[in-house]
N, C-alpha and C positions, 0 to 999 in steps of 0.2 A: 134394578129392582125386579123381583120375581112376581109374576102374576099369582094372586091367591087362588085363582080358579084352575089354571093349566100349568103353572110353574114355568112359564116361558120367561126368559131373560129379556127385559125391556130397559130402555134408558131410564135414568133416575128421575127425570122430569116428565116422563110420559104420563098422560092422563087416562089413556085407553090402551089395552093390551093389543099388540100387533097381531097376535095369533087368534085369540078368541073374541076380541072386541069388548071385553068386560071393562068397566071403569075401575081404575086402580085405587080410587079413593073410597070405594064402598067398604063397609065393615065386613068381616067374615060372615059366612052364612049361618054359622052356629057358634055360640060362645057359652061355656058352662056357667050357670048361675049358682046361687047359694043352695037352692033345692037339690041340684045335681050333686054338688059337693057333699051335702049332708047325707044323701042317699048312698053315694059311693063310699064315704068314710064309715057309714053305719054298716054296710055289707062287709067291709074289710075288718072292722072291729068284731063283728059277730063271727067271722071265719077264724080270726086269731083266737078268740075266746073258746070256741068249740075245739079248735086244734089243741090248745093248752090243756083243757080238761080231758080230752081223749088221750093225749100222750101221758098225762099224769096217771090216769086210770090204768093204762097199759103198763107203765113202769111199776106200779104198785103190785101188779100180778107177778112180777119176777121175784124169785127168792132173794132174800137179803144175804150178803156175803157171809155174815157170821152165823147163818143158819146152815150153811153148806158143810162146814167143818167145825170141829171143836177147838176153840182157841183157849189156851190156859189163862186163868184170871191174872196171873203175874204179868202177862204180856199186855192185857187190856184192862187196867184198873178202872177206867172210866165206865166200863160196862157193869161193874160191880155195884150192887145195892148196898147201901150203908157206907162205912168208911172207905175212902178212896184208895188208901194205901194199906198194905198188909203189914202186920207186926213182924219183927225179926224171926220169932219162933214159928210163924205160919208159912214162911217162905219154903218152897221145896226146890231142890236142885233139878236141873233138866235131866231127862232120862238118859241122854247120851253120856253125861258125866257119871251117873250111877253104874253104868255098864262098863266103864273103863277099868283096866286092870289096876289093882291096888298095890301090887308089889312094885317097888322101884326097879328100874333097869340097872343092871350092874355095868360098870364101865368096862369097855373092851380091853382085855389084857393081850399084849403082843405074844405071839407064839415063841416058845423057847428057841434060842439059837443053837444050831448043831455045830460042834467044832470040827 
């Protein structure tokens, strides 16, 4: 058994510590009571609450992702006010498709053979 005062190893049945002479059956010098627990938990609760509101405030100062670039409404219908889906005649093709060549590619013909 270790002495609560000096942490010296003693026999299990020892009543007095061999090193410091303290009685082994005495209760510890300090034991936290309900008042100490309430005070400590109150301080922790206040710190967590203040931290939450501080981080929330700082995150609201950052720009939102959809404010940084323009996103077409076809990609994000949930941001649209009113009906959530566009009608067929309101859909526009992507810009890459409108810039593609409209003439079909001709199949490659083999060069004529020379005799």
